[in-house]
N, C-alpha and C positions, 0 to 999 in steps of 0.2 A: 630344356624343360618347358612344358606348356605354360602359356601366359594366361593371366586372369586379370581383368580390369577391376580396379577399385572404384566402385560407384559408377554412376552414369557418365560422369565427365572427368574421372580421375585417371591416374597413370595405369598402364599395363605393366604387370610385374610377374616374376616367376610365381607359379601356383603355390609355392612354399616360400615363406619369408624367414627372416632371422632376427630374433631379439637378442640383445646383448647385456641384459641386466646381470646375468651370472658372471660376466667378465669383469664386473666391478667388485667382485669378492663377496657378494651377498650370500653365496652358498658355500663359502670357504675361502681359502687362500687364492689370490690372483696368480695367474701364470700368463703374462702378456705374450710371451713367445708362442705358447700353444694356442692362445686365443687368436693371435694374428694369423697363424697358419690356418685356423678353422675358418676365419672370415674369407681368406683368399681361396680356400678350397670350396667354400660355399659359392663364391662367384663363378669359379670354374665349372661348377655343377649346374649353373643356371639360376641360382638364387640371386635376386636383384633388390629386394626390399630389405633394408637394414634399419632397425629400430633401436633408439636409445632414449635418454631423458636427462635433463639437467640435474635431476634428483640423484641419479645413480653415481654414488661416490662423490656427491657434492660437486658435480661438473667433471670429475676426472674421467668418467667413462666416455663422455663426449670427446675429450681430448684424445683419448686412446683410439676410439673408433674413427675419428676424423683423420688421425695420422695414418691409419691402415687403409682407409677407403680413399684417401686423397689421390693417390696415383691412379686409381681406377674409378674416379668420380663419374666419368661419362658412362660407365657401365652399370650404375646402381641408382636406386631411388632412396634418398635419405629421409628418415623420419625421426623427429625428436619431440619432446614434450616439455611443457612448462606448467607452473601453477602451484607446485609444492614449495614449501620452505623446509630447511633442514638445519640440523645442529652441527657442532664442530666435528662430529664423527661421520657426517654425511647421512644421518638417518632422518627420515621425515618427521617433522614436528608441527605441521600445520599447512594451510593453503592460503594463497594470496592471488586472487583473480582480478585485481584492480587493473584498469587500463594502463596506468603508468608503469606498473610492474611488468605487464606484457611486453612493452617496448624494451625495457631494460633486459628482460630475460632473453628475448630474441637476439638482441645485439650480443649479449654474453655468449649465447650458444653458437652464434656464427663465428665469433672469435675463437672459441674453444675447438670447434669443428674444423676451422680453417676453410670454410666454404663461403661463396659469395651469396648463396641463397639456400634455404631449406625447402625441400620438395613438399613434405607433408608435416605440418606443424600441429600438434595436438595440445588441447587443454587437458592437463593430466587429471585434475579433479576439479569439480565445480565448487566455487567459493559460495557458501550459503549467505554471506553478507554482501554479495555483489550481484546485481541482476545479470542473468546470463546474456541479455542483450548488450549490456555494456562491455562485458568481457569479449564476446564474439565480435562486437563492433571494432574493438581495438585490434583483434586478429585480422579482421577484414582490411584494415588500413595497412597492415603489413603486406598483404597481397597486392594492394594498390601500389605500394612502394617497391615491389619487386623483391622483397626480402623472403617472401614465402610464396609457393605456388598454389598449394591447396591446404585447407584447414580441416582439422578433425577434433573429436572429443573422445576422451578415454574415460569410460565408466560414468554413465548417467542413466536416468530413467527416461521413458519414452516421452513424457510431457516436456521435459527440459530439452530433449533432443529436437522436438518440433519447434520450440521457441528459438533455439540456436539456429536451426536451418532457415527459419523465417527471417532472421537477421542477415545472414549470409550463407550461401550454399555450403553445407557441410559435406565434405567428400568422403570421410570415413568415421565410423564409430569403432573404437577399439575396446573390447571387453573380453574377459576370460571366457573361453569356450573349449570344452573337451567332453569326452564321454562322461566325465563326472562333474561337469559344470555346465548344465544344459539350460540354465535360466533364460538365455536370450531367445530360446524357441517360444517362450510364452507370449512375448509381445514385441521385443526389439527387432527381430528379423522381419516381422510384418511391416513395422514402421520404416525400416531401412529400405525394403523393397518398394514401398509406397512412394517414398521421397527420393529414391535413386541414390541412396547413401550406401557406400561399400562397408563391409564388415571385416575387420582385422581381428582375428582371434588369438589372444595371447595365452600362454601356459597351456598349449594343447596337449601336453603330456603331464599336466597336473603338477608342475614343478618337480618332476622326477618320479612321482608315484606311478604314473602310467608308462614309465620306462622300465619298471621292474627293478630298478637299481637301489631303491630305498624301501626297505621292508621292516626296519626297526629303528628306534631313536638313535642308537649308537652308530648307525650308518652315516649320520650327519656330523660334521665338525661342530665344536661347541659354539663357534661364532656364526653358525648358519642361521639366517633369518627365519627359516622354516620351523625352528623350535617355537616360534610365536604363533604358528598357524594351527588351528584345531585339528586338521586332518593328520598332522604329524605328532600329536600328543600321544603319550602312552595310553593304551587302551584303544584309541581310534586307529592308530597305525597298525596294530595287530589285526583288528577286524578288517581293515582295508586290504591287508595282505591276503586274506582268504579270497577276496574278489579278484585280486591281481592274478592269483594262481589259476582261476577260471579263465581269465582273459588270455593268459599265456597258453592255455590248452587250445583256445580258439585260434590264436596266432599260429601255433604249430600246425593246425589243420590247413591253414592257408599258406603254409610254407614261408612265413615271414616273421620278423621280430615283433615283439609287443609294441614298441614305438611305431613301427611301420603300420601296424594294424590300427592303432589309435589315430594316427595322422590320416591314413587312407579313409577311415570312417568319415572324417570331416570333409576331405576333398571330394569324396564320392557322394556324400549326403547333401552338402551345401554348395551349390554352384556359385554363390556370390560371396563366399568366405575365403579369405587368405589367412591361413594359420601361420604364426611366426614361432618356429621352434627355437630353442635357446641353447643348443649344444655349443660348448666352448672347447671342444677337442675334435680333431680331424676324424677319427673313427666314428664318433657319434654323428657328426655332420653327414658323413657318407651313408651311414645306416639310415638316418632320418630322410635324406634326400631320395633314397630308393623307395620311399613310401609312394611316390608318384607312379610307380610301376605296379603297385598292388591293385588288383581288380576285385572290387566287391560288387556283387549283384544285389538285386532287391531283397532276395532271401537272406543274404549275408547281413545287409543293413538292418533288416527287421529283427534278425536274431540278436545283433548287437544292441539294438534299441531296447528290446525286451529284457536283456540281461543287465542293462545299465539305465534304468529309468531315473528321472530327476530325483535327487535325494538319496541315491544308492550309496554314496560315500559316507562313511562315518566321520562326522565333524564338518563344520562349515569351511568355506574356502578362506575366510578371514575372521579374526576376532570381531565381536559385535561393534566395537568402536570404529574399526576400519570399514565395516560394512555400512555404517552411517555415511561415510564419505562416498561410497560407490552408488548409493541410492538417492542422490540429490537430483 
């Protein structure tokens, strides 16, 4: 698989990465056997960036991912995140960006992963009660100590990203980016290019909407976190289904699957973005990875852009309270 460098001074990774949140059971029941097979197949196909977070399952996802990746540690780039707090069920219930928490969180993640260092360590969400300079300063000390190689920020506004980068070079910004979540095009891409910060796009398939697999509320298990997301609410999900059908027609014209079309759009349109797909089954990993072979010319990209302008999806990507966290 073609390699793409994350930022000016970051690691080179496969052009397509892998997120592992779904493997924590947030979209339904966990299947560790199937998920482990998916991770190993992804590595075989050239995917090298693997992303988790201490939040996912209250640390359980880090333990699982670390156990699978451990034997192949030299072949991959590890990424995890800190900054959230969670309840006894492993669901987020706040943020804590204090420097002392940063040290504890990193040590805890290293133990769970079973690694001697983390390659790319993100602040998961900005704490409004702690100056970003203090939080990033603590992360910088982790780099000095050899516990972390590069630091990143997940979800923030351009002004805060500039302040973070002025404190210590930020290697990557991780934010949702897809055909239906195009907000980074407004300002964040420009700031990242200016400062030499890489961009890692999560939920490139819209948490399943752009895979075509979820077209009605009943397609999701009762425990699925997506029941809390506006785009998956009754009324919105039906309107989004109509747009999906149009995209499926375009995918058929290109002789590819809908997920491949959505991923290829990012790969071909944004030379500095590494999308992290979140498939947790081998067939889905294989289908997604084949997106790197889909060729989209300028006319194809323009047509997709025109059919999917910012705001085309019915419903926001998060509830209002959650959006407050991502806009700090």
